[in-house]
Residue, then its C-alpha position, 0 to 999 in steps of 0.5 A: m748137205n753133201e747128200l744134196k750136193r751129190l744128188l744135184s751133181f748127177v741130176r744137173r749133169a744129166v739135165d745139161d747133157y740131154g737138154m732136159i730143161e728149157e727157159g720157162d718149162v713146167i715140169g710135173v713130177g710123177i710122185s709114186g711115194g717112193k724114194d726115187s720120185l721123191a729125191l728127184l722132186n727134192a733135187l729139181a725143187e733145189m735146183r730152181r735156185f741156181y739153174p740158169k733156165k728158170y723153170e717151174v715144179k709141180a708134183i702129181t701122185v696117181d692114186m691107185g685106189f687102195e684102201g689106207s692110202d695116205y699122202s698127207r706127209i708127201e703134201e707137207f713136204c711139198k708145202g715145205l718145198n713151195v711145190e704145188y701138189r695134186v693127188v688124182k684119185t682113180d679106181i685102177a686097183k679096183i679095175i685090175f684086181d677085182v674087176r679084171k682079175e688080171p694075172n699079170p697085172c703090172s703092164l696094164c697097170a703102168k699103161m693106166r697110171r701113166g695116162s692118168l699122169h699125163a692127163a693131170a700133167c696137161e690140166m695143171g699146165c705142165n709141159k714136161v713130166a719128170l720121172g724118177h728112173h735111175f742108173d739101176d733102172a736103166t740097166e735093169t730095163f736094158m736086160l730085161n728087153l734082152f732076156f725076155e724080148g730078144r731086143l736091145g732096148c731101154f726107156s729114153p732119157v728124153t722122150y716126146l709124146s706127141n699125143r699129149q704135147i708133153t715131153l718125159i724127162r728122166p733127170l736121175i739117170y746118172a744116180t745109182e740107187r745107192d745114191v738115191q737110198y743114201f739121199a732118202r735116208r739122210r733127209e728122212l724123205p717122207v716115203v710111202t710104203s706101196l700098198c700093191p699086192e704085186d710089190h716085190a714080185t715082178e720079173r724086174e725084182k728078179m732082174k735086179n737081184l740077178l744083177a746085184e749077184l753078178e756085180r758082187s763077182n764082177k764088180g763094175l758090170k753095171h757100169r759097163i752095161f751102161n757105157a755099152m748102152c751109151k756107146s751104141e746110142i740105145d734109144g737116145f742114150k749118148l756117150k758123154g765121158r763120165y758116168p756114175d762113180a762107185g765110190k763108197l758113201e759116207d754112212e754106207e753099210d757094207 
C-alpha cells in the first residue's frame, strides 16, 4: 500500500493547496484509458474515505471511434471502486482523419474531446472535472509554450469554465510521471493502449525527450522549472514550499 500512500500524499497536498474540492462536489474524472487518468481516479476514489469534505466521484471516457476500442476492463475497475462510469461514443476519429484529413490533428482533436467530456460531465450532474495532468506535463507545457509560442504560460491547476459552469481541477500536479508509472505498475491498473495513429509523434513527445536528456546532465532541472513557474505565479501556480521529491522509488529501474 506504500504506492497508494505516496500518490495520495501528492493528491491531498495539491487539493488542499489550491482548494480543489469543496463539500458536496460531484467530480467527473476524464478517463482516457492511460495510466495518468486511471491513477487519478483510483486516488480520488480512495480519498473519499477520509477527506474532511464529502464529495462524489464519477468517471467519463470519450470514445474517439477508433475500431477495436475496448473499455470493459476499465468498467470493471470502476465497479470495484464503486464509481459510476460512462463511455461517450463519438465520431471524432472519423471527422479528423477521414473527413477533414487534418495534417496536424492534435489541436482540433483535443478541442473536440474536451467539448464531449464537459458536456457529459454536465449531463451526469458534475460540477467539477478532474484531469490527469501531472508535474511533468506542467513543465513540458510551459516549455512548449516558450519554445513554440514565445510566451510564458501553462494550463492552470484550477480553471472555471463559465460557459459550462464547471471547474477543471488537476490534482496530480505534484506527482511526477515516475510516481504515476510506479503506482500503475504496482496496482496493475487496466491501462488501454491508445489507438491514435499520432500517438508518440507529437511536439509534446519531442519536448518530453528533450527535457529527459537535459535532466540527465542537469539533475533537478524540471523541479527548478516548476519552482520558477510557482514563484512567478504562472497561470495560477503558487509557491507553496514543498514540491515533488526526486527520491528513488522502491522497485524503480535505473
